[in-house]
Structures are given as C-alpha cells and as structure tokens.
C-alpha positions in Angstrom: 9.1 -20.9 -19.5 9.4 -17.4 -21.0 13.0 -16.4 -21.4 12.5 -12.7 -20.8 10.3 -11.3 -18.0 8.8 -7.8 -17.7 9.5 -5.8 -14.6 8.3 -2.5 -13.1 10.3 0.7 -13.5 10.7 3.6 -11.1 8.5 5.7 -13.3 4.7 5.9 -13.2 2.8 5.2 -16.4 1.2 8.6 -16.2 4.7 10.3 -16.0 5.9 8.2 -18.9 2.9 9.1 -21.0 3.8 12.7 -20.7 7.1 12.0 -22.6 5.4 10.3 -25.6 4.8 12.6 -28.6 1.2 13.3 -29.7 0.6 13.2 -33.4 -2.0 12.2 -35.9 -1.9 8.7 -37.4 0.2 8.0 -40.4 -1.3 6.2 -43.4 -1.7 2.5 -43.2 -0.3 2.2 -46.7 2.3 -0.6 -46.9 1.2 -2.4 -43.7 1.5 -6.2 -44.0 1.8 -8.4 -40.9 4.3 -10.9 -42.1 6.4 -8.6 -44.3 6.7 -5.8 -41.8 6.6 -7.7 -38.4 7.7 -11.2 -39.3 5.7 -14.5 -39.3 3.4 -15.4 -36.4 4.8 -17.0 -34.3 8.5 -17.4 -34.4 11.3 -18.1 -31.8 12.8 -14.7 -31.6 14.4 -15.2 -28.2 16.0 -18.5 -29.4 14.8 -20.4 -26.3 13.6 -23.3 -28.6 9.9 -22.4 -28.3 7.8 -20.1 -30.5 6.3 -16.9 -29.0 2.7 -18.2 -28.8 3.7 -21.2 -26.7 6.0 -19.0 -24.6 3.0 -16.8 -23.7 0.6 -19.7 -23.2 3.1 -21.2 -20.8 3.5 -17.9 -19.0 -0.2 -16.9 -18.7 -2.0 -20.3 -18.3 -1.8 -22.4 -15.1 -1.6 -25.3 -14.7 -0.5 -26.5 -18.1 0.4 -29.8 -19.8 2.9 -29.9 -22.7 3.8 -32.2 -25.6 7.6 -32.1 -25.6 9.5 -29.1 -24.4 7.3 -26.3 -25.8 3.9 -27.2 -27.2 1.2 -26.3 -24.6 -1.6 -28.8 -24.9 -3.9 -27.9 -22.1 -4.2 -25.2 -19.5 -6.4 -22.9 -17.5 -6.8 -19.2 -18.2 -8.7 -16.4 -16.4 -8.9 -14.0 -19.2 -7.7 -10.6 -18.0 -10.1 -8.8 -20.3 -13.3 -10.4 -18.9 -12.2 -12.1 -15.7 -13.9 -15.3 -17.0 -12.4 -18.7 -16.8 -11.4 -20.7 -19.9 -10.2 -24.3 -20.1 -7.7 -24.4 -22.9 -7.4 -27.6 -25.0 -5.3 -27.5 -28.1 -7.4 -28.6 -31.2 -8.9 -27.4 -34.4 -12.2 -26.4 -32.7 -10.8 -25.2 -29.3 -7.4 -23.5 -29.8 -8.9 -20.2 -30.9 -10.8 -19.8 -27.6 -7.5 -18.5 -26.2 -5.6 -16.1 -28.3 -2.4 -13.9 -27.9 -3.3 -10.2 -28.0 -0.8 -7.5 -29.0 -1.7 -4.8 -26.5 -0.5 -2.2 -29.0 -1.9 -3.7 -32.2 0.6 -4.1 -35.0 -1.4 -2.1 -37.5 -1.8 0.7 -34.8 2.0 0.5 -34.2 2.6 0.8 -38.0 0.5 4.0 -38.1 2.2 5.5 -35.0 5.9 5.3 -35.8 6.8 1.6 -36.5 7.3 2.4 -40.1 10.5 4.2 -39.0 11.8 1.2 -37.0 14.2 -1.4 -38.4 12.9 -4.8 -39.4 14.6 -6.3 -36.3 12.9 -3.8 -34.0 9.5 -4.5 -35.6 9.9 -8.2 -35.2 10.9 -7.6 -31.6 7.8 -5.5 -31.0 5.6 -8.3 -32.4 7.1 -10.9 -30.0 8.0 -8.9 -26.9 6.3 -10.3 -23.8 5.7 -6.7 -22.6 3.2 -6.4 -25.5 1.6 -9.8 -25.3 -1.2 -11.3 -23.2 -3.2 -14.6 -23.5 -6.8 -13.6 -23.6 -10.2 -14.9 -24.6 -10.6 -15.0 -28.4 -13.9 -13.0 -28.4 -12.4 -10.0 -26.7 -9.4 -10.1 -29.0 -11.7 -10.1 -32.0 -13.7 -7.2 -30.6 -10.6 -5.1 -30.0 -9.2 -5.6 -33.5 -6.6 -2.9 -34.0 -8.3 -0.5 -31.5 -6.3 1.8 -29.2 -7.3 3.1 -25.8 -9.6 5.7 -27.3 -11.7 3.1 -29.1 -11.5 -0.1 -26.9 -10.9 -1.0 -23.3 -11.4 -4.4 -21.5 -14.8 -5.0 -20.0 -13.0 -6.0 -16.8 -12.5 -2.6 -15.3 -10.0 -4.0 -12.7 -7.4 -4.6 -15.5 -7.7 -1.3 -17.2 -5.0 0.5 -15.3 -2.4 -2.2 -15.9 -3.6 -2.6 -19.5 -3.1 1.0 -20.4 0.2 1.1 -18.4 1.5 -1.7 -20.7 0.4 0.2 -23.8 2.2 3.3 -22.6 5.3 1.2 -21.8 5.3 -0.4 -25.3 4.9 2.9 -27.1 7.7 4.5 -25.1 10.0 1.5 -25.4 9.7 1.4 -29.2 9.6 5.2 -29.8 6.0 5.2 -31.0 3.6 8.1 -30.6 -0.1 8.5 -29.5 -2.9 10.4 -31.1 -4.6 13.1 -29.2 -7.7 11.0 -28.6 -5.5 8.1 -27.4 -3.5 10.4 -25.1 -6.7 11.8 -23.5 -8.2 8.3 -23.0 -5.0 7.0 -21.5 -4.8 10.1 -19.2 -8.4 9.5 -18.0 -7.7 5.8 -17.2 -4.4 6.4 -15.4 -5.8 9.4 -13.6 -7.7 6.9 -11.4 -4.5 5.0 -10.6 -1.7 7.5 -10.6 0.7 5.1 -8.8 0.5 2.5 -11.6 4.1 1.9 -12.7 5.4 1.6 -16.2 7.1 -1.7 -17.3 10.4 -2.5 -19.0 11.7 -5.4 -21.0 15.2 -6.2 -22.0 13.8 -8.0 -25.0 14.1 -5.0 -27.2 17.1 -5.2 -29.6 19.6 -2.4 -29.2 19.6 0.2 -32.0 22.2 -0.3 -34.6 25.4 1.7 -33.8 26.1 4.7 -36.0 29.4 4.0 -37.8 31.4 7.0 -39.2 33.4 5.8 -42.1 37.1 6.9 -42.2 38.5 8.8 -45.2 38.8 6.4 -48.1 42.3 5.3 -48.8 43.8 5.3 -52.2 42.4 2.5 -54.3 44.4 -0.7 -54.4 43.8 -3.2 -57.1 43.6 -6.7 -55.6 42.7 -9.8 -57.6 39.4 -11.0 -56.3 39.3 -14.3 -54.4 37.1 -17.0 -55.7 33.7 -17.0 -54.1 33.1 -19.7 -51.5 30.8 -22.5 -52.5 27.3 -21.8 -51.4 26.1 -23.9 -48.4 23.7 -26.6 -49.4 20.1 -25.7 -49.1 18.2 -27.6 -46.4 16.1 -30.4 -47.7 12.5 -29.2 -48.2 9.9 -30.7 -46.0 7.5 -32.6 -48.2 4.2 -31.5 -46.7 1.2 -30.5 -48.8 -2.4 -29.8 -47.9 -5.0 -29.4 -50.5 -7.3 -27.3 -48.3 -8.1 -26.5 -44.7 -10.1 -29.7 -44.4 -6.9 -31.6 -45.1 -4.9 -29.5 -42.6 -7.5 -30.3 -39.9 -7.6 -33.9 -40.8 -3.8 -34.0 -40.3 -4.2 -32.4 -36.9 -2.1 -29.4 -38.0 -4.8 -26.7 -37.6 -4.4 -23.9 -36.9 -1.4 -23.7 -39.2 1.0 -20.8 -38.9 2.9 -18.9 -41.6 6.3 -20.5 -42.2 5.1 -24.0 -41.0 5.5 -26.9 -43.3 2.5 -27.1 -45.7 1.3 -23.5 -45.0 -0.2 -21.8 -48.0 -1.4 -18.1 -48.2 -4.8 -19.2 -49.2 -5.3 -20.8 -45.8 -4.9 -17.4 -44.1 -8.0 -15.5 -45.2 -7.7 -12.7 -42.6 -4.0 -12.2 -43.2 -3.0 -12.6 -39.5 -0.4 -15.2 -40.0 -2.6 -18.0 -38.8 -4.4 -20.3 -41.3 -7.4 -22.6 -40.9 -8.2 -21.1 -37.6 -12.0 -20.7 -38.2 
C-alpha cells in the first residue's frame, strides 16, 4: 500500500501552468542520478517498502507479494499504450513493467532542480505524484523527453499525463521551456477542466533561521567526544558479474543493495543487470 496518495486540487492544470516560469534549459553539467536524486529505489516515506514496490502495489491489480512489500506478480494496463501486461518478477520479465518519472530527473535537473536541496530532490524522485508503472518499451522511448518531444501513444491519457507534469513542476518550483509550455497548452486546451494534483509527500522547505547577535566569547573546556557508534556489520555478498547476479536470483540489482557494483549499471539509472 502506498503511504501517500495524490489528490485533486481546486485549480485546473491549465491555470497552474500559467504560474510556472518559462525559461531555457540549464546545462546538464553535474547531473548524476544517484548523487543528485538518491539511489533507486529507496524507502523515503519509511513505510517499510521501497518506492518501486510501493508503485507496483498501487498501479497493478491484482497482485501477489513475497513478504510485506515485494510484488511478485500482477496485472497492468499500461497507461501509455492501453495494452495489458502480466507482470512476473524475474530476470527476463521484471523490465517489462517499469516505473516512469513523468518529469524525468535529468529534465528536472535542467529546469530548476539544481537549486533544490538534496532532500527535496530525493523527494521528487520518489514522490507518487511523479511516478507511474508503465510498459518498459514506452519508458525507453520517452527517455528524458518533455511534453514537447514525447507524449503517450494512448491519447486518452494525455490530459492527465500533462496535468501531472504541470503539478510536479509547480510543486517543486521547476520551470518549463517555451516549447514545453506551448505543447502543454495545446494538450490541456482540449481538456480545460483537467485538475492539477497535489501530494503531501514533498518535504517542507528548511526554515530560515536568523542568528542572534553573538555573545562575548566564553572559554569552556571541551567535553570528550562520545565514542562512535559501532558500524553495522557488512553484508558479505559478492557477485563476479551479471551472470552471477542472475544465477542468485538477485537481478535486477539496485544501487545500495548488497552485492551491487557500479559495473553492473551500464546505463547509470541505478538498476544493474536489467538487460
């Protein structure tokens, strides 16, 4: 079960779009998925389940699980194509269903996310308002495209798809390019009543603290530093290569998981041995 649900606002997506600044894209310099937006996927909402399994549980029906979180099977009608997919977790089948960031993280990086805090970027990468379970082929075709360069082939979903992108950009203080703004306006012009969405998942901005005038210095003998907490015992897992990962039934393997190595993640998306 997803801990945080999205809900409609009393503002249309078209009206909300009018409040979003229009600028050119910033340079992609410095973008790195894990370093800037956190590992994929982690348990940001602390409900005991990682984000991927949260979204699979939300968007697939019916599902079976192993334990509390791990979705093993399910049924998805991909919103991007309206085609049906029977999801079965496994090295050759898991990638048939992928979790799409409606506002791609590299696009977010180039339209304002560089100015967010790390906590806000991690939130953006894991916020249910910005995530959909979709067919893997459409997700690959989209890449980091925005509304001006890619839209779902299923025209019935385009209004809600663009409304979500507008909602995400407004929620996280991102901007749109002129071409993106024009494309969003065209789509939403055919469904002017489409409402924007909101999510309470976003972390509150850090409060601004005004420091009081500094008092006269007082010399105080330093207290001894507390003993450091013992480091957790390392998990002794090692895989020589992706064949070994698959043989152990651990593919795809995610960044931060026991045994993960950067060499497994050739496309740098935080997921290794997924092809």
